[in-house]
C-alpha positions in Angstrom: 3.9 51.3 57.3 7.6 51.3 57.9 9.3 51.6 54.6 12.1 53.4 52.8 12.7 54.1 49.1 15.9 54.8 47.1 16.7 55.1 43.5 19.3 53.2 41.5 20.2 53.4 37.8 20.7 50.1 36.0 24.2 49.8 34.8 25.2 48.0 31.6 27.1 45.3 33.6 23.9 44.4 35.4 22.1 43.3 32.2 22.2 40.1 30.2 22.5 39.4 26.5 18.8 40.3 26.1 19.4 43.8 27.5 17.4 43.2 30.7 18.6 43.1 34.3 20.1 39.7 35.0 17.8 37.9 37.6 20.6 37.5 40.2 21.0 41.3 40.4 17.6 41.8 42.0 19.0 40.3 45.3 21.6 43.0 45.3 19.0 45.7 44.8 17.1 44.2 47.8 20.3 44.2 49.8 21.0 47.9 48.9 17.4 48.7 50.0 17.9 47.0 53.4 21.2 48.7 54.0 19.8 52.1 53.1 16.6 51.5 55.2 18.7 50.7 58.2 21.1 53.6 57.5 18.1 56.0 57.3 17.2 54.9 60.8 20.8 55.4 62.1 21.9 51.8 62.1 24.7 50.6 59.8 25.6 47.1 58.9 29.3 47.8 59.3 28.8 49.1 62.9 26.6 46.2 63.8 29.3 43.8 62.5 32.0 45.7 64.4 29.9 45.0 67.5 29.8 41.3 66.8 26.4 40.9 65.1 25.8 39.9 61.5 22.5 39.6 59.7 22.5 36.9 57.0 19.7 36.2 54.6 18.0 32.8 55.4 15.1 33.1 52.8 14.7 35.0 49.6 11.8 35.1 47.2 11.3 37.1 44.0 8.5 37.6 41.6 9.4 39.1 38.2 6.5 41.0 36.6 8.2 43.1 33.9 11.9 43.5 33.0 14.1 46.3 34.1 16.5 47.4 31.3 19.8 49.2 31.0 19.8 52.8 32.1 16.3 52.5 33.8 16.1 54.6 36.9 14.6 52.2 39.5 12.8 52.9 42.7 13.5 50.2 45.3 10.9 50.2 48.1 11.9 48.3 51.2 9.2 47.5 53.7 9.6 46.1 57.2 7.1 43.3 57.3 7.8 42.0 60.8 10.4 41.4 63.5 10.0 38.4 65.8 12.7 37.1 68.1 15.9 36.7 66.2 14.3 37.2 62.7 13.5 40.2 60.7 11.4 40.1 57.5 11.2 42.6 54.6 9.0 42.9 51.5 10.3 44.7 48.4 8.9 46.4 45.4 10.8 47.7 42.4 9.3 50.3 40.1 10.5 51.9 36.9 10.5 55.6 36.0 6.8 55.5 35.0 5.8 53.8 38.2 5.3 50.3 36.7 5.8 47.6 39.3 8.6 45.4 37.9 9.5 43.0 40.7 8.3 42.1 44.2 10.2 40.1 46.8 10.6 39.0 50.3 13.5 38.2 52.5 14.0 36.8 56.0 17.2 37.6 57.9 18.5 36.3 61.3 20.6 38.2 63.8 23.7 36.1 64.5 26.4 36.4 67.1 29.6 36.4 65.1 31.6 34.7 67.9 29.3 31.8 68.4 27.7 31.6 65.0 24.3 31.2 66.8 21.1 33.2 66.4 20.8 36.1 68.9 18.2 38.7 69.7 18.8 42.1 68.1 21.1 44.4 70.0 19.3 47.0 72.2 20.4 49.9 70.1 19.0 48.2 67.0 15.7 47.5 68.8 15.5 51.1 69.9 16.2 52.5 66.5 13.7 50.2 64.9 11.1 50.5 67.7 11.2 46.8 68.4 9.7 45.6 71.7 
């Protein structure tokens, strides 16, 4: 399975009045996971954008199981689910320090030509780095 993990500590500013991570911040954790997953494979978002390709999210789903709290050290697991045509799909799992599953998610992104604003196939260097056919 093609996955990557990284750790992030919950900052106070990421929590709500109840002391748990505000629901909107999970999308940022997922984004950090995707960026680090790609970086680990030698592909950076910024380089891709400099070459005229962006990768916007077109679908995002989250399932909250248990709350993450201030100062928790989270493990964000990003899993490549599939890549077909212009789309790439990821699953996510977020665990706390005692390996409890806190949140799961899924996102679909589309490779887009920045000049035309239209979907495009992934650049060859991205296909090669990610072993896409």
